[in-house]
N, C-alpha and C positions, 0 to 999 in steps of 0.2 A: 504493500499499499505506500503510494507516494505521497498522497495529500488527502485531507479531510475537507469534504465540501461543507461549506458553512451553511447552515440551516436556519431560515428565518424565524421559524415558530420557536426556537430555543434562544433567539436573540443573539447568536453568534456573530462576533466581528473578530477575526483573528489578528491579533498584533503583530506586525511584521518588522519593527524597528527593535533590533537586538538591544541597542543602548538604553531604550526607555524600559525594556523587560528587566536589564540589569539594575537600573535605578529602583525599580519597585522592589526587587529582592534585597538592595540594599537600603531600603526604608526601613526595614526590620531591626530593631534594638538587639534581637537574639538574647535578651535578658528575661529571667524568670520562667524559662520554658525550654525543652529541647526537642520539642517536636512542631512542625508547621504543616497546616493543612491548606492545599490550594484548592479553591473552587474554580471548577471549569477550565481545565489546563488546555483543552483543545489539542493543539499539536506540540505543546510543550515549550513555547519560546521562553516562558518565563520559568518553567519547571527546571530547565537546564541550570539556571543561576542559583536556585533554591538548592538543588542537589550539590552545588560547590560549598554550601554553608554548613558549620558544624553542627547542624541539627538533623533530625530524621523527617525527610519530606514525605508526606501522604498526599495523594491527590483524590478529589472526589469528582466524578464527572457522569452525567445522566446519559450522555451521547454514546451508543455503543460503538461507533465507528471511530470516535476518538479514543475509546478505551482500547481498541484493537490496534491503533496507531502507536498509542503510548506503551502498550504492552511489546510492541515489536521494536521500537526505537530506543525506548528508555528503560534498559535491563536493571539499572540500579533501583528502578520502582518496584521490582519484582515483590509481590506481596503486600504493597502499599498503595494499589489502584483500588479505590471504593467505587463500584459501579452503582451511583444510588444518586438520589436526590437529595442535596444538602437540606432543602427546606423540611424534608420529612424523615431524615436519617437520624437514629439515635447515635450520637458519638461515642456514647459510653461503651458501644459494642466493641469499639476498635481502641479507643483511648483510656477507658475506665476512669479513674480519677485525675489522671495526669493533665496538667496545663497544656495548652497549646495555642499557637498563634494562627490566625486566618489571613490568608492573602489571596489575591486574585485579580483578574482583568474581568470584572464581574458582568454577566449578562444584564443589559440595563432594564430589560423587563421585570426583573424580579430583585434588583439591586436593594431596594428599600426593605424588602421582605428578608433579604440577607441580614440587613442591619438588626431589624427586630430580633430576628432569630438570635443573633450574637449577643443582643441585650438580654435576652431570656436565659443565655447561658452565660452570662458575665462571670460567674464563679470559676468558670473552667478556661475563659478566654482573657489573657491578660494585655494581649496586643493583637491589633487588626490592621491591614494596609491594603489598599488596593485602587483600582481604578473604576469609577462611575462616569455617568453622565455629568458634565461639568457643572451644570446647575444643581444637581442633586448632591454632589460633593460639598460645593459651596454651601448649601442649604444646611448640610449636617454641621459644619465648622462655623456657620453663621452666628454673631452675638445679637443680643435683644437691640430692637429699634428698626431692624431691616424688615422690609415686605417679604423676604423670603425666610425670616426666621420663623420657625414653626414646631410642630410636634417633634419632628425628627431632630431637629436642633436640641430641645430641651432635654428630651429622653436621653439621647446619646451622651450629651455632655453632663448629664447628672451622675454618670459612672466612668466616663472616658475624657480625657484630654484629647481634644480633637484639633488637628492640624492639617489645612490645606498645603500640600508640597509643591505641585506644578500642573501646568495644563499641557493637554495631548491634543495636537491638530488631528482632524480627519483622515488625511491621507496616509496615516501609518498603519491603516488596518485594510484587511481584505475580508469581505466588502468594506468599504468606508461607510462609517454612519454618517448620518445628516447632521451631527452636532459634534461639538468639541468634547474632549473628555478630561477628567480631573482627577489625580491620585492625592489620597490622603492617608493620614495614619491617625490611629487611636490607641493610645496608652491608658490602661486602666489606672484609675486614681487609686493611690495608696489607701485611702479609706472610702470605699465605694458602698459603705452601708449607709443608706439615707436615714437621716434622724426623723423620720416620719413614716406613716403607714404607706409602704412602696405602692400597694395595689390601689389606694386612693390617690396618690400622687399620679399615676398614670392616667386615672379615670379624669381626674381635674385638670391635666394638661390637654387632654384630647377633647374634653368638653369645651373647655375655653376656646382653643382654636377652631373647634368646628363651627364656632360662630365669632370669627376673629374680629370682624368689624363692630361687634357690640362690646360694651363694657363687661368687667367679669360681674357685676351685679345683675345683668341682664343673661349673660351666657350661662351662669350658674345657678339659675332660678329653680333647677330641678332639685337642688340640695336642700331646699326648704331653709335657708339660713335664717337666723334670729335677727329681729330688726336691729339689735344692737350691733352685731357682727357686720350687717350689711353698711352700717355707718362709718366702719373702717375704710380710709382713704385709698386702700389697696383696690377697693372695688369700683373705683373710679377709673381705673386704668384699663386698657386693653391688652388682651395677651402678649403682643409683641413688645409691651413696654416692662415687661417682667423678665427678669433672670432666671436662671435654674435655681439659685439660692431664694430668690423672690417667690417662686412656685412651691419649694419647699416650705417656706414660711406660710403660704397661703394654706397648703393642706394642713400644717400643723393647726392653724386657727379653724379650718374647716372640721378637723377631727374633734378638737376641744369643744367646739360648738354641739357636738352631739351626733354627728354625722355617723 
């Protein structure tokens, strides 16, 4: 098998620029783990640079054609190719309790879902690096006050320090996407346990941004907050005006109000 044909329904755009692949691999700090899982390796342009690192590289790939290609061309991956869908696969099957980093040139049609799945497994994942559609990468790393700041920004930054690293042009992919791409790195915070009810925190953030043009007093009406709490000045604000820390404080206030 010489090449794998990119499949539109899988959102495949194969990176062809070796230097960018190396830069993504080099974005990993390699601290706090000795295993790396690459999502959607395709034909292995990034994989080859990960295999040079002093860590155990695993790949997870849903495309059977890519799995066959990798098996034939990357013998170092023997026994470490997981032919599954990352969004539905139980990583404990292979990794148990061991920490691991996530890396990849992610399919854009599921990239946000990959981040949410990572957040759900944050106890296991101290580091994450990879390529997204540029606007999604920017949104994840955005700070309060921006129109692109939203649910993904707040929830990710509650647990990880997010850094936008560099932009990637369209022409370095086959087939080229219609948008620019961006590479980011997430490093889990030293203390990533929130000082509030985490389930309530997620719910409050989502409820606030689902009506982002409204003030919190209006968007959070379903919580039946007391009149005294609704007089708090924080409820005069719209969600993009609150930092992650402000949302934690808001969650604490709502919990104390008896929700």
